[in-house]
C-alpha positions as CSV (number, residue, x, y, z in Angstrom):
1,M,71.5,-4.5,32.7
2,L,74.0,-6.6,30.9
3,N,76.3,-9.0,32.8
4,I,79.0,-9.5,30.2
5,K,82.0,-11.7,31.1
6,Y,85.3,-11.3,29.3
7,K,87.4,-14.3,28.6
8,Y,91.0,-14.4,27.1
9,S,91.2,-18.1,26.3
10,P,89.8,-19.7,23.1
11,E,89.1,-22.9,25.1
12,N,85.5,-24.0,25.2
13,I,84.5,-21.2,22.7
14,S,81.6,-22.2,20.4
15,W,83.2,-21.8,17.0
16,A,79.8,-22.1,15.4
17,Q,78.8,-18.9,17.3
18,V,82.0,-17.2,16.1
19,V,81.1,-18.1,12.5
20,E,77.6,-16.9,13.0
21,L,78.8,-13.5,14.3
22,F,81.0,-13.0,11.3
23,G,77.9,-13.6,9.1
24,L,75.7,-11.3,11.2
25,V,78.0,-8.3,10.8
26,G,78.4,-9.0,7.1
27,W,82.1,-10.2,7.1
28,G,81.4,-13.2,5.0
29,T,81.4,-16.9,5.6
30,R,84.1,-18.5,7.8
31,V,84.8,-22.2,8.3
32,E,84.8,-23.3,12.0
33,T,88.0,-25.3,11.8
34,E,89.8,-22.5,9.9
35,I,88.7,-19.7,12.2
36,K,89.6,-21.8,15.3
37,A,93.1,-22.3,13.9
38,A,93.4,-18.6,13.2
39,F,92.4,-17.7,16.7
40,E,94.8,-20.3,18.1
41,Q,97.6,-18.6,16.1
42,S,96.7,-15.1,17.5
43,T,98.8,-13.8,20.3
44,Y,95.8,-12.3,22.2
45,C,92.1,-13.1,22.0
46,C,89.3,-11.8,24.0
47,F,85.7,-13.0,24.0
48,A,82.6,-11.3,25.4
49,L,80.0,-13.6,26.7
50,D,76.4,-13.0,27.9
51,G,75.9,-16.3,29.8
52,D,76.7,-19.0,27.3
53,N,76.1,-16.7,24.3
54,L,79.1,-15.3,22.5
55,V,78.3,-11.6,21.8
56,G,81.7,-10.3,20.7
57,F,85.3,-11.0,20.3
58,G,88.6,-9.5,19.2
59,R,92.1,-10.7,18.5
60,T,95.6,-9.6,17.6
61,V,98.4,-10.6,15.4
62,D,102.0,-9.4,15.9
63,D,105.7,-9.9,15.6
64,G,106.1,-10.4,19.4
65,Q,108.1,-7.2,19.9
66,Y,107.5,-4.1,17.7
67,Y,104.4,-4.3,15.5
68,A,100.9,-5.4,16.4
69,L,97.6,-5.4,14.6
70,I,94.1,-5.6,16.2
71,V,91.9,-7.7,14.0
72,D,88.4,-9.1,14.0
73,L,86.8,-6.8,16.6
74,V,83.2,-8.1,16.1
75,I,80.1,-7.4,18.2
76,H,76.7,-9.0,17.7
77,P,74.4,-6.4,16.2
78,D,71.9,-6.7,19.1
79,Y,74.7,-5.8,21.5
80,Q,76.4,-2.9,19.7
81,K,76.4,0.5,21.2
82,Q,76.5,-0.9,24.8
83,G,80.2,-0.6,25.5
84,I,81.2,-4.1,24.7
85,G,83.4,-3.1,21.7
86,S,85.0,-0.4,23.7
87,Q,85.8,-2.8,26.5
88,L,87.2,-5.4,24.2
89,L,89.4,-2.8,22.5
90,E,90.6,-1.5,25.8
91,L,91.5,-5.0,27.0
92,L,93.4,-5.8,23.8
93,K,95.2,-2.4,24.0
94,K,96.4,-3.2,27.5
95,E,97.9,-6.5,26.2
96,L,99.7,-4.6,23.5
97,S,101.0,-1.7,25.6
98,S,104.7,-2.7,25.2
99,Y,104.5,-2.7,21.4
100,L,105.9,0.3,19.5
101,F,103.4,0.4,16.7
102,V,99.7,-0.8,17.1
103,T,97.3,-0.5,14.2
104,L,93.9,-1.7,13.0
105,S,91.7,-1.5,10.0
106,A,88.2,-0.3,10.6
107,A,85.3,-2.1,8.9
108,P,83.6,0.1,6.3
109,G,81.4,2.7,8.1
110,K,82.9,2.0,11.5
111,H,85.7,4.5,11.6
112,G,83.7,6.9,13.9
113,F,83.8,4.2,16.6
114,Y,87.6,4.2,16.6
115,L,87.8,8.0,16.6
116,K,85.6,8.1,19.7
117,Q,88.1,5.6,21.3
118,E,90.9,8.2,20.6
119,W,92.5,6.3,17.7
120,K,94.0,8.4,15.0
121,K,93.4,7.9,11.3
122,Q,96.6,7.1,9.4
123,S,97.7,9.1,6.5
124,S,100.0,6.5,5.0
125,A,98.2,3.1,5.3
126,F,97.9,0.9,2.2
127,I,96.1,-2.3,1.3
128,W,96.7,-4.8,-1.4
129,P,93.0,-5.5,-2.4
130,R,92.4,-9.2,-3.0
131,N,89.1,-8.7,-4.8
132,S,86.9,-5.9,-6.2
133,Q,84.7,-5.9,-3.0
134,Q,87.8,-5.2,-0.9
135,E,88.9,-2.5,-3.3
136,K,85.4,-0.9,-3.2
137,E,85.1,-1.0,0.6
138,H,88.6,-0.1,1.7
139,C,90.3,2.0,-1.1
140,E,90.2,5.6,-1.9
141,E,89.3,6.6,-5.5
């Protein structure tokens, strides 16, 4: 039985473990100092810990009033399909309940997870692809 603890503060988080998780899920290389700065600029962060091991995290960016975006919902591959992603998403949604418009972009192949969480697929979302890999993974033909 898992005993996952959820923490909202980025204090005392192992940024090496954050970087490692990004790599494990195939989201590329991150730099510890840069990702720490990005999390510190985020309005809400939530971290899932199994003892001292970081097993998941999520964060938001927003305008403070109307529009919010849930970003970087990442769960260690060994801990996926155990409810941790659902719990992190729910905790972040509660923090954003006063916003009028809350969105997210699913990682390639993960849209089914969000449909199970009762999110709806947008018909009018767009992306400005920054490279061919982004275009391949996130754009319609």
